[in-house]
N, C-alpha and C positions, 0 to 999 in steps of 0.2 A: 739174741735180738740185736740187730744192728743199731749202733747209738746214732742219734740224730746230732750232728754237729752244727746244726743252725744255731745262731746266737740269739734268735728271737723266741723266748719262751711264751707260752700261752698263760692265761690268768689262772687256770686250774694248777699249772706247774708252779707258778708263783706262790699260790696258796699253800701247796705242799712244802715248798722250800721254807716259807716263813713258819709253818708249823713245826717243821723239824728243828729249825734254828731256836724257836721259842722253848721248845721242850727238851732240847739237848737229845733229839732222837736222831739216830744215824748222822752225827754231827760231822763225821769225817767227809771230805769232798769225794773220795772214792764210793762210799756207800750211797751218798746222795745222788751221784751221777748214775749209778745202777738204778736206784728208785726212780729218778726223772728221766732215765733214758737219754741223757744228753752226756757230753764229754765234762771232764772236770774244768777245762778252761772256759766252757760255756758258764758254768756256776761261778767261777771266779769273776769272769767279765760282768755277769748279771749283778751280783752283790755289789762289786766296786762301782759300777756305773749308776746303778738305780738306788743305792742306800740313800738315806736322808739324814741331814744333820738336825739333831735336836735343838729347838728354839732355846734362847737364853734363859727364859724364865724356867725351862725344865731341867737346867743343870745347876748344881751347886757349886759355886766358884770359891776357889781358895785365894782370899784377899784380892778378889776382882779379876783374877787370871784364870784361864783354862789351860790345861797342858795336854799334850799328845800322850795317848795310851800306847804302849809297845805292842799290846795284844792285837791292835787293830792293823799291825803290819803283817799278820799271818792270818790264815783262814780261821774263822769265817769272816774277817774284815769288818765285823759289826758288833754291836753290844747285845744282840738278841740272846737271851738265855743266861746273860752274866748275872751272877748272884748279888753284885753290888747294886743296891737300889740308890745310894747316894754316892755320887762320884764327882770328883773335881776336874777330871779330864774331858776332853772333847768326846761327845758321844754321838755315835751314828747307829741308827736303826734302819733294819729292812723291813718295810711294810709293803705287803703284796698289792694293795690298792694303789698307793702312791707310785710304786715301782711300775705297775701296768700303765698308769697314766702318763708317767715320765717317759716310758718307752713308746708309747703311742705318739706322743708330741714329737719326740726325736725322729720317729720314722717319718711323720708328715713333713717336718721341717727339711729332712734330708732329700726330700723329692720335690721341694718347692722352688729349686733354683737349678734345674738340670739344663743340659744343652737343648733338649726338646722344648722346654719352657721357653728358653730365651729365643729360639727360632720362631716358635708360635707368637710370641710377643711382637717380635720384629715384623712378621707377616701381617698381622693384625693391625699394627700401627700404620703400615703402608696402605693397606686396603680398606680397613673400616673406620679408623680413628677420624680421617678427614671428613668423611660423609656425616659421622655422628656429630662433629663439630658445627656442621651445617644445619643441624636440627633434624637429620634424618633418624628414623627409629632403627633398632638393630635388624629387624625384619627387612625393611627396604633397603638398607645398606648392604645387607647380605646378598640380595637379589642384583642391585646394581653393580656390585663389585665382582660378583661370581665367586664369593669366598667359599671354600669347601668346608670350613668349620661350622659347627652347629651353633644355633642361637644361644643355647645354655652355655657353651663353651666360651663364647664371646662375652656374655653377661658375666660369668665367672670371672674372666680375666679382669673385666672392668671393676668388679666388686673388690678384688684383691689388689686393685691399683697397679696392675702391671702394664696399662697402656697409657697413652699420653692423655686420653679422655678420662673424665671422672663420672662417677654416678649421677651427679647433678646435671651433666650434659644430656642425659636420656630424657626424652619428653615427659614420660609418666612417672619416672622413678621417685621424684620428689613427693609424690602422693602417698607412697608407702614407706614404712619404716625399714631401715636397714636390719637385716638379721643380725643378731648379736650372739656371741658365744655364750652358751649357757654354763654357768658355774654350778656343778653338782655339789651340794652340801647335805649333811644330814647323818644320822647315825649309820655306821657301818657294821656288817654281819662279822662276828668274830671268825677268825680263821679256824678256831678249834671246831666251830660249827660247820664251816665250809669245807673243811678237809674231808674229801670223799663224797661230797654232795655237790660238787660244781656241775655245770651244764655238760662239760666234757665227760665226767663220770657218768652222767645220765645217759649220754649216747652209748658209751661203752657198756653200761648196764643193759640197754635195750638190745645190744647187738647179741648178747649171750644171756638171756633172761633165766631166772631159776625155773619159771613156769612157762609153759608154751604160749599162753594168752594172758599177758600182763595188762590190766585195765588202768589206764592213765587218766588222771584229772588234772586240770590247770586251774589254778586259784589266783585270783587277783583282787584287787581293792578299787572301788570307785567312790569317789568323794564328791559332794555337793559344794558347799562352801567351806572354806578353811576353818572357820569358827563353829561349824556344825559339831555337835557332840558325837553323832553317830555317822557311820559310813556304810557302805555296802559291800558285802564280801560275795563275789561271784565264783560260781563253781561250774566248770566247763567240762563236758565229756566229748572228746575229739571224735570218737567213732561215729556218734549220732548227731554231733553238733548241738547236743541238748545242754541247757544252761539253766541254773537256778541262782537266786540271789537271797542273801540272808543279812538283815540289819544287825550291826554290832556296834559297840562304844570304842572302837579305835584301841583295843586292847589286845596284846598278843594271846592272853589267856582265853579271850572270847573266840578267837579264831580257831584254836586247838579244841575248845569245847564244841564248836559247831560241827567240825569235821568228825570228832568222835561220835557225835550223836548221829551223823549221816552213816558212818560206817556201821554203827549199831543197828540202824533201820534195815540195812540190807543183810546183816548177819542174822537177825531175827526171823527174816523170811527165807534164809538159806541161800543167800547171794552175797558176793563180794562186789561192792560197788566200786572200790578202787583198790589197787595195789602199789601204785606209784602216784606221787604227788609232786607236781612240778610249780614252783612259785618264783617270785621275784626277790629282790633283796630289800623289800620294804620293811620298815620297823615293825608293822603288825605281824610279820612272819618270822620273827627272830626266834621265837620258841617252837616253831612249827616241827622241828626235829623230835620234840617230845611225843608227837603223834605216832612214831613208829613202834612204840612199845604199848601194849594194851594195859590199861590200869588195873583191871581185874586179874587177868591171868598172868601177865608179865611176859607173854610171848610177842614176837615181832609180828606185826599185822600189815606193815607196808613200808615203802622206802621213800624218803623225802629228798628232792633235789632242788637247787636254786638255780636260777638264771644268772648269767654274767652281770655285772653292774651295768645299768642304763642299756640293757639289750632286750627291750620288750619284744623285739621280732622273734626271739626264741620261743615264745609262745604266742605267736602273731594271730592264730585262730581265735583264741580267747579275746585279745585285744580288738580284732575285727568284729567280734560279735557285740562288743560294747557299743559299736556304732548303731546297732538297732535300738538298744536301750536308750542311747542319747537322742534318737528320733522323738522318743516319747517323753523323756526327761532330759532336756537340754543342759549343756554345761552351765555351771554357776547358779543352777537352781538349788535352793537349799533343801536338805534332807530332813530339816527340823520337824516338819509335820508329816513326813513320809511313814507309813505304817507297814508292818509285814504283810498285811492283807493286799494293800495296793501293789506291793513288790510282787507278790504272787500272781497277782492279775496281770501285771505287765509282762512278767515272763511267760505267762500262759499265752499271750498273744504272740510273743516272740517265738516260742516253740511250736506254735501252730502255723507259722509262715513257711510255706514251701520253699525249698532251695534247689536251684538247678544242679548243684554239686552233689545233691542226694537223689538224683533222678526225679525231681519234682515232688519228692517226699517230704513230710515234715519231720523235724527232730522229735516231735512228740510220738509219731508213728514208729519210728525206728528205735527209740528208747523203749517204748512199751513193748515192741516185738522182742527186744533183748532181754528185757526183765518181765514185768507185768504191770497191770494198771493199778495194782494195789500200792506198789512202790511209789508210782507217780502221784497217786492221790494223797499219800503220806507226805510227799515232798510239797504239797500245796498246788501242784500243777493241774489244770483241767484244760480239755481240748476246746477250741474255739473254732466255728466254722470259718473256712477260708474267706467267705464273703463278709464276715464280721471282723476280721483282723484289722487292727488299727495301729498304724506305726507313726502317728502324729501326736503332738501334745494334746492330752486329754484336758477337758475342763474340770479342774479340781476345785 
């Protein structure tokens, strides 16, 4: 296999790299380059560029001073896998999450001041900026000047302060808040769990599945208010667009228990409801990998994969179907008084709603055709007449 000499690693490669460094597995650069299918120089560059220095409180200092460790001058250039837990030297750790975010920001900043950007800024300053200063909107200024750039491009350059005009010069901009960069915080999934279960691993697995027809489900969590004790676990079947919901108490154990019960329902009737589970990196799914092994028999019953961090589009069908649920139960509505019977009724209406993408059939009809009405009834879903389907807030 020809090695990829591109210096940009993907998230799944960074996860494998950290896993190998943490566990002293294939620790030589030569073996790592074969496993990741990149050159040794790419690995050198990746670790040296994207390693992170530990904060002061994480380092034990010797008389208030920290010293350089000679081991950092040679591969692997970081302290991952080092047996010393207390060290007075400067410590550098390679973290897949931080490395991926650092590389992303570097890539964006490297493209923020190119010759094309400077040329576009100059052209817009000559054509658009004077008209906007006169109180013209972007749309009108574009028509008058005959500017070939789109309105979104012009607005983007104004938002990033690349032009002589500012956001406040736009007639309606002051009515809306400026979009702020969101800082993602929260618990991270361990690389020991992620290794072999990333989204790229999922794509490779589905290219050559061990069985001809692998049934995939997408799972996600919907919350009401942050202080609610319970949340809603949604289970989506992409082939039929069928979706069910289960209330749980925001615990990873509850998620595994619910999905084990779902698998057991199908197995008792001679069906396999799912062979592959695709989830996001939420804390409620941190123990989902335990679902792969059956508690009673010890055999492998499914494969679990996780989407990349903050990449909900990788299971966009499930996310889109949540829009139907939000029509009935809007955001910021508390789940405190919500019962499982009400959840089943809501999803009965959603699954009885015809879809153009399904040839005007309903998810209920296709799911029942694939399995049977007994399974659907055990899942708590009933068919609702199309004329009775209601996708607006109910009077509760």
